[in-house]
Each structure stands twice: as C-alpha cells, then as structure tokens.
N, CA, C and O of each residue as an XYZ file, in Angstrom:
220
protein
N       6.850    -17.784     26.976
C       6.882    -17.199     25.261
C       6.730    -17.762     24.369
O       7.197    -18.836     23.990
N       5.576    -16.603     23.641
C       5.388    -17.277     22.029
C       6.355    -16.395     21.142
O       6.985    -15.377     21.427
N       6.266    -17.109     19.997
C       7.439    -16.482     19.032
C       6.799    -15.688     18.257
O       5.583    -15.719     18.446
N       7.244    -14.803     17.245
C       7.214    -13.608     17.165
C       6.042    -13.474     16.227
O       5.700    -12.362     15.825
N       5.291    -14.797     15.797
C       4.498    -14.587     14.355
C       3.304    -14.691     15.581
O       2.198    -14.803     15.052
N       3.259    -14.686     16.529
C       1.804    -14.642     17.183
C       1.752    -13.159     17.530
O       2.753    -12.447     17.608
N       0.516    -12.761     17.730
C      -0.268    -11.746     17.922
C      -1.467    -11.014     18.577
O      -2.615    -11.415     18.381
N      -1.341    -10.512     18.940
C      -2.887    -10.148     19.969
C      -3.779     -9.720     18.896
O      -3.231     -9.525     17.811
N      -5.126     -9.520     18.976
C      -5.586     -8.726     17.605
C      -7.140     -8.228     18.386
O      -8.038     -7.474     18.012
N      -6.980     -8.890     19.383
C      -8.576     -8.135     20.361
C      -8.172     -8.705     21.607
O      -7.306     -9.561     21.788
N      -8.886     -8.142     22.429
C      -9.048     -8.188     23.944
C      -8.681     -9.306     24.304
O      -7.696     -9.477     25.023
N      -9.633    -10.515     23.726
C      -9.839    -11.825     23.740
C      -9.435    -12.833     22.827
O      -9.664    -14.042     22.803
N      -8.472    -11.718     21.718
C      -8.062    -13.258     20.987
C      -6.468    -12.760     20.598
O      -6.013    -11.633     20.792
N      -5.882    -13.718     20.100
C      -4.260    -14.141     19.802
C      -4.030    -14.816     18.430
O      -4.562    -15.869     18.080
N      -3.184    -14.087     17.713
C      -3.572    -15.290     16.324
C      -1.903    -15.295     15.856
O      -0.934    -14.597     16.150
N      -2.118    -16.403     15.021
C      -0.561    -16.653     14.796
C      -0.657    -16.027     13.316
O      -1.346    -16.681     12.534
N      -0.266    -15.255     12.991
C       0.358    -14.565     11.857
C       0.588    -15.391     10.750
O      -0.265    -15.245      9.874
N       1.476    -16.225     10.499
C       1.715    -17.006      9.854
C       0.717    -18.085      9.185
O       0.996    -18.723      8.170
N      -0.467    -18.186      9.896
C      -1.461    -19.131      9.437
C      -2.906    -18.329      8.699
O      -4.032    -18.812      8.580
N      -2.423    -16.971      8.276
C      -3.393    -15.794      8.194
C      -3.971    -16.530      6.636
O      -3.159    -16.288      5.743
N      -4.803    -17.098      6.301
C      -5.286    -16.598      4.953
C      -5.691    -15.393      4.146
O      -5.326    -15.267      2.977
N      -6.316    -14.658      4.659
C      -7.076    -13.403      4.288
C      -6.915    -12.452      5.352
O      -6.334    -13.003      6.287
N      -7.206    -11.180      5.611
C      -6.806    -10.227      6.109
C      -7.799     -8.814      5.398
O      -7.767     -8.143      4.367
N      -8.760     -8.890      6.833
C     -10.080     -7.706      6.059
C      -9.742     -6.287      7.078
O      -8.749     -5.895      7.690
N     -10.515     -6.007      6.970
C     -10.510     -4.153      8.271
C     -11.103     -5.053      9.555
O     -10.610     -4.887     10.671
N     -12.115     -5.951      9.351
C     -12.373     -6.716     10.813
C     -12.252     -7.747     11.254
O     -12.776     -8.230     12.257
N     -11.488     -8.211     10.480
C     -11.099     -9.884     11.146
C     -10.144    -10.770     10.127
O     -10.475    -10.773      8.941
N      -9.012    -11.499     10.514
C      -8.472    -12.491      9.961
C      -9.060    -13.720      9.490
O     -10.132    -13.997     10.029
N      -8.725    -14.354      8.808
C      -9.248    -15.845      8.340
C      -7.941    -16.506      8.297
O      -6.958    -16.273      7.594
N      -8.201    -17.600      9.430
C      -7.220    -18.475      9.830
C      -7.788    -19.787      9.746
O      -8.243    -19.996     10.870
N      -7.994    -20.727      9.061
C      -8.621    -21.692      8.898
C      -9.927    -21.869      8.714
O     -10.674    -22.557      9.409
N     -10.293    -21.015      7.431
C     -11.655    -20.602      8.033
C     -12.831    -20.579      9.447
O     -13.987    -20.872      9.748
N     -11.595    -20.017      9.983
C     -12.250    -19.243     11.618
C     -11.936    -17.946     11.605
O     -10.790    -17.671     11.249
N     -12.901    -16.782     12.001
C     -12.894    -15.633     11.798
C     -12.273    -15.210     12.915
O     -12.722    -15.638     13.978
N     -10.973    -14.172     12.955
C     -10.650    -14.118     14.138
C     -10.688    -12.570     14.412
O      -9.876    -11.782     13.926
N     -11.746    -12.217     15.266
C     -11.917    -10.313     14.979
C     -10.332     -9.866     15.323
O      -9.402    -10.462     15.866
N     -10.473     -8.589     14.770
C      -9.267     -7.719     14.775
C      -9.441     -5.886     15.290
O      -9.555     -5.096     14.353
N      -9.453     -5.369     16.567
C      -9.820     -4.328     16.826
C      -9.093     -3.306     16.287
O      -7.943     -3.347     15.850
N     -10.000     -2.206     16.363
C      -9.219     -0.780     15.977
C      -7.889     -0.449     16.751
O      -7.162      0.320     16.121
N      -7.474     -0.795     17.799
C      -6.247     -0.766     19.106
C      -5.272     -1.188     18.380
O      -4.211     -0.568     18.309
N      -5.598     -2.769     17.473
C      -4.612     -4.087     17.024
C      -4.263     -3.935     15.910
O      -3.203     -4.418     15.512
N      -5.449     -2.892     14.769
C      -5.035     -3.027     13.550
C      -3.933     -2.729     12.642
O      -3.395     -3.385     11.750
N      -3.682     -1.170     13.271
C      -2.400     -1.039     12.889
C      -1.019     -1.827     12.957
O      -0.242     -1.913     12.006
N      -0.808     -2.426     14.291
C       0.565     -3.290     14.486
C      -0.204     -4.663     13.535
O       0.373     -4.905     12.474
N      -1.095     -5.293     13.773
C      -1.245     -6.413     12.889
C      -0.718     -6.470     11.657
O       0.285     -7.130     11.384
N      -1.513     -5.626     10.667
C      -1.489     -5.083      9.277
C       0.525     -4.662      9.248
O       1.254     -5.119      8.368
N       0.750     -4.265      9.746
C       2.486     -4.084      9.378
C       3.036     -5.129      9.667
O       4.047     -5.341      8.996
N       2.637     -6.327     10.832
C       3.329     -7.204     11.198
C       2.764     -8.498     10.147
O       3.348     -9.573     10.286
N       1.687     -8.425      9.143
C       1.513     -8.661      7.935
C       2.026     -8.567      6.876
O       2.269     -9.412      6.013
N       2.275     -7.074      6.956
C       3.133     -6.852      5.510
C       4.832     -7.455      5.415
O       5.492     -7.595      4.386
N       5.141     -7.662      6.441
C       6.762     -8.007      6.418
C       6.461     -9.299      6.886
O       7.578     -9.797      7.027
N       5.720    -10.049      7.175
C       5.843    -11.631      6.988
C       5.680    -11.794      5.656
O       6.500    -12.537      5.117
N       4.735    -11.236      4.885
C       4.426    -11.399      3.587
C       5.864    -11.255      2.583
O       5.915    -12.075      1.666
N       6.910    -10.372      2.685
C       7.525     -9.908      2.272
C       8.947    -11.102      2.712
O       9.941    -10.867      2.026
N       9.075    -11.933      3.422
C       9.891    -13.060      3.616
C       9.604    -14.293      2.535
O      10.255    -15.336      2.601
C-alpha cells in the first residue's frame, strides 16, 4: 500500500505528488523528470495537488 500522496497519472506512471515542482496540462515535473498526465487522470491529479498545496 502506498501513501495518499501517490497518484496514478497515466496508464504506465505513478507519481508522488509531494515531490511535484511544476504541473502543466501535459506533465508533472519531479526533480527534472517529466511524468506524463493523461486526460483520464488529469482532474484527479489537479484536485489532489490543490489539496496538498493548502496544507
């Protein structure tokens, strides 16, 4: 089991949202690595990022 900060971003990718330094419509930037974000997971990812930013 992974913590709640991990989220699937694409069919083949999972990301730790606590480590995101930049978020765009197409990808999340984590330590100079681009992690793709598919349309299917985009809404979930951005909602979780908003919640984490408020903490």
